[in-house]
C-alpha positions in Angstrom: 0.0 0.0 0.0 1.2 3.5 -0.6 1.7 6.1 2.0 -1.2 8.2 0.7 -3.6 5.4 1.0 -2.4 4.6 4.6 -2.7 8.3 5.5 -6.3 8.3 4.1 -7.2 5.2 6.2 -5.6 6.7 9.3 -7.6 9.9 8.8 -10.9 7.9 8.4 -10.1 5.8 11.6 -9.4 9.0 13.5 -12.6 10.6 12.3 -14.6 7.5 13.3 -12.9 7.4 16.8 -13.8 11.1 17.4 -17.4 10.3 16.3 -17.6 7.4 18.8 -16.1 9.6 21.6 -18.5 12.5 20.9 -21.6 10.3 20.8 -20.7 8.7 24.1 -20.1 5.2 22.7 -16.5 5.0 24.0 -17.6 5.9 27.5 -20.4 3.4 27.5 -18.1 0.6 26.3 -15.5 1.6 28.8 -18.0 1.5 31.7 -19.3 -1.9 30.7 -15.8 -3.4 30.3 -14.6 -1.9 33.6 -17.7 -3.4 35.3 -17.0 -6.8 33.7 -13.4 -6.6 34.9 -14.5 -5.7 38.4 -17.0 -8.6 38.7 -15.9 -11.0 41.5 -17.3 -13.9 39.6 -16.8 -13.6 35.8 -19.9 -14.5 33.9 -19.7 -17.5 31.6 -20.9 -15.5 28.7 -19.1 -12.2 28.5 -21.0 -11.1 25.4 -24.3 -11.6 27.1 -23.0 -9.5 30.1 -22.1 -6.7 27.7 -25.4 -6.9 25.9 -27.3 -6.8 29.2 -25.3 -3.9 30.6 -25.0 -2.0 27.4 -28.5 -2.7 26.2 -31.3 -0.2 25.9 -33.4 0.3 29.0 -36.4 1.3 27.1 -39.6 -0.7 27.6 -40.6 -3.5 25.3 -42.9 -2.6 22.4 -45.9 -4.3 23.9 -45.3 -2.4 27.2 -44.8 0.8 25.3 -48.1 0.4 23.4 -49.9 -0.4 26.7 -48.4 2.7 28.3 -49.4 4.8 25.3 -53.0 3.5 25.5 -53.1 4.3 29.2 -51.8 7.8 28.6 -54.6 8.4 26.1 -57.2 7.2 28.6 -55.7 9.6 31.2 -55.8 12.4 28.8 -59.5 11.8 28.0 -60.2 11.5 31.7 -58.4 14.8 32.4 -60.4 16.5 29.7 -63.6 15.2 31.2 -62.6 16.3 34.7 -61.6 19.7 33.4 -64.9 20.3 31.7 -66.7 19.0 34.8 -64.7 21.4 37.0 -65.5 24.3 34.7 -69.2 23.4 34.9 -69.1 23.2 38.7 -67.3 26.5 38.9 -70.0 28.1 36.7 -72.7 26.7 38.8 -71.0 27.8 42.0 -70.7 31.3 40.6 -74.4 31.3 39.8 -75.2 30.1 43.3 -73.0 32.8 44.8 -74.6 35.5 42.8 -78.1 34.2 43.7 -77.0 34.1 47.4 -75.8 37.7 47.1 -79.2 38.7 45.7 -80.9 36.8 48.5 -78.7 38.5 51.1 -79.6 41.9 49.7 -83.3 41.1 50.0 -83.1 39.6 53.5 -85.4 42.3 54.9 -88.2 41.1 52.6 -90.5 38.4 53.6 -89.4 35.0 52.4 -90.9 33.9 49.2 -92.3 30.8 50.8 -94.7 31.4 53.7 -96.7 28.7 55.3 -100.4 29.3 54.9 -102.4 29.6 58.2 -104.7 26.8 58.7 -108.4 27.5 59.0 -109.7 26.9 62.5 -112.9 25.3 61.2 -111.1 22.9 58.9 -108.6 21.8 61.5 -111.2 21.1 64.3 -112.6 17.7 64.2 -116.2 17.5 65.0 -117.6 14.5 66.7 -119.6 12.2 64.6 -122.9 11.2 65.9 -124.1 7.8 65.0 
């Protein structure tokens, strides 16, 4: 191989190494390998250890879909509760304004007055048989 071709390959390798360092891959590999080195009992399958400790901690697809559906249910429930809350606030505001009107008319006689009973109709007359 010529020197120019070797120089080109070295430059490509160096560029790739910088890419791995900047993206955090080198740090992740280093941490996993140090963890493997420090294990008191070396695992029988080192590759499985690396996969397990380097693997993605994201949930499985089924779990993700379940969580997504649950989130949609909670969003719908939240929307329902928010509209119910607004309705209750509205009704409370109406009741408070009605109460304010009632308080201002407190000197008036109440709108519901029990009628007086007629004495004649309330007395029971003995029945002669």
